[in-house]
C-alpha positions as CSV (number, residue, x, y, z in Angstrom):
1,A,0.0,0.0,0.0
2,K,2.9,2.4,-0.8
3,E,0.7,4.9,-2.6
4,T,-1.7,5.0,0.4
5,I,1.2,5.6,2.8
6,L,2.3,8.5,0.6
7,N,-1.2,9.9,0.7
8,I,-1.3,9.6,4.5
9,K,2.1,11.4,4.8
10,D,0.6,14.3,2.9
11,L,-2.4,14.4,5.3
12,L,0.0,14.4,8.2
13,K,2.0,17.3,6.7
14,E,-1.2,19.3,6.3
15,N,-2.4,18.4,9.9
16,V,-5.6,16.9,8.5
17,P,-7.4,15.1,11.3
18,T,-6.9,11.4,10.6
19,F,-8.3,8.3,12.3
20,G,-6.9,5.0,11.2
21,I,-8.8,1.8,12.0
22,C,-7.4,-1.7,11.7
23,L,-5.1,-1.7,8.6
24,G,-5.4,2.1,8.8
25,S,-3.5,1.9,12.1
26,Q,-0.6,0.1,10.5
27,L,-0.6,2.5,7.5
28,L,-0.7,5.6,9.8
29,A,2.2,4.2,11.8
30,L,4.3,3.5,8.7
31,A,3.5,6.9,7.3
32,S,4.7,8.5,10.5
33,G,8.0,6.6,10.4
34,A,7.3,3.7,12.7
35,D,7.6,0.0,11.8
36,T,5.2,-2.9,11.9
37,Y,5.8,-6.6,12.3
38,K,4.0,-9.9,11.8
39,L,2.4,-11.5,14.8
40,K,3.0,-15.2,15.5
41,F,-0.8,-16.0,15.6
42,G,-2.6,-12.7,15.0
43,H,-5.7,-11.4,16.8
44,R,-9.0,-12.8,15.7
45,G,-12.5,-12.7,17.1
46,Q,-15.0,-10.5,19.0
47,N,-13.6,-10.9,22.5
48,Q,-10.1,-9.3,22.4
49,P,-9.3,-7.3,25.5
50,V,-7.4,-4.1,25.1
51,F,-6.3,-1.4,27.5
52,D,-6.6,2.4,26.8
53,V,-3.3,3.5,28.4
54,V,-4.3,7.2,28.0
55,N,-7.8,7.1,29.5
56,H,-7.2,4.0,31.8
57,K,-10.1,1.9,30.4
58,A,-10.3,-1.7,29.5
59,L,-12.4,-2.6,26.4
60,I,-13.6,-5.8,24.7
61,T,-13.0,-5.4,21.0
62,S,-13.5,-7.2,17.7
63,Q,-10.3,-7.9,15.7
64,N,-9.0,-9.6,12.6
65,H,-5.3,-8.8,11.9
66,G,-1.9,-10.4,11.8
67,F,0.4,-7.4,12.2
68,A,1.2,-4.9,15.0
69,V,3.0,-1.6,15.3
70,D,6.4,-1.7,16.9
71,T,6.1,0.9,19.7
72,K,9.9,1.0,20.1
73,T,10.1,2.7,16.6
74,L,7.5,5.4,17.3
75,K,8.9,8.9,16.4
76,P,8.9,11.8,18.9
77,G,5.4,13.1,19.5
78,W,3.7,9.7,19.0
79,V,2.5,7.6,22.0
80,E,1.0,4.2,22.5
81,W,-2.7,4.5,23.0
82,F,-3.9,0.9,23.3
83,K,-2.3,-2.3,24.4
84,N,-3.6,-5.9,23.9
85,L,-4.1,-7.4,27.3
86,N,-3.4,-10.9,26.1
87,D,0.0,-10.4,24.7
88,E,1.0,-6.8,25.4
89,T,1.2,-5.9,21.7
90,N,0.2,-2.5,20.4
91,E,-3.4,-1.9,19.6
92,G,-3.3,1.9,18.8
93,I,-1.2,5.0,18.6
94,R,-1.9,8.7,18.7
95,H,0.0,11.9,18.3
96,A,0.4,13.8,21.6
97,T,-0.4,17.3,20.1
98,K,-1.7,16.8,16.6
99,P,-5.1,15.4,15.3
100,F,-3.8,11.9,14.4
101,M,-5.0,8.7,16.0
102,S,-5.4,5.1,15.2
103,I,-6.6,1.8,16.6
104,Q,-5.9,-1.8,15.5
105,F,-9.4,-3.1,16.3
106,H,-12.9,-2.5,14.9
107,P,-14.9,0.0,17.2
108,E,-17.9,-0.1,14.9
109,A,-18.4,-3.8,15.6
110,S,-19.5,-3.1,19.1
111,P,-18.7,-6.4,20.8
112,G,-18.7,-5.0,24.3
113,P,-21.6,-4.0,23.3
114,V,-20.5,-0.3,22.8
115,D,-17.2,-0.2,24.6
116,A,-15.4,1.8,21.9
117,D,-18.1,4.3,21.0
118,Y,-16.2,7.1,22.8
119,L,-13.4,6.8,20.2
120,F,-15.5,8.4,17.5
121,D,-16.5,11.2,19.9
122,E,-12.9,11.8,20.6
123,F,-12.0,12.0,16.9
124,L,-14.9,14.4,16.3
125,T,-13.2,16.9,18.7
126,Y,-10.5,17.3,16.1
127,L,-12.9,18.5,13.5
């Protein structure tokens, strides 16, 4: 998805509010200069627990992915936002001062039943 990553880099340069979901999280991380890696088993299903390290909340999420963002490669200004409670891998990043955020799970799937609804409200504050 090299062309998509270049497009995201342009959005970041222009400070366009951006919310990456699932593959969008990996693409945003790559566009910001971070790396991703293949998970041994991946995260699949509607009962994946994650922890919001910024707001100190646990969520039950729906997931279907086989890669994760390497938080050790996050550039200055970027912070880990979510962590998988099963294996401690990254489940989301955000910029500390700019309107960029991403999550590795599917908030629209509502498995918890609406655990992740607040994420859309948070993104709307950027608009």
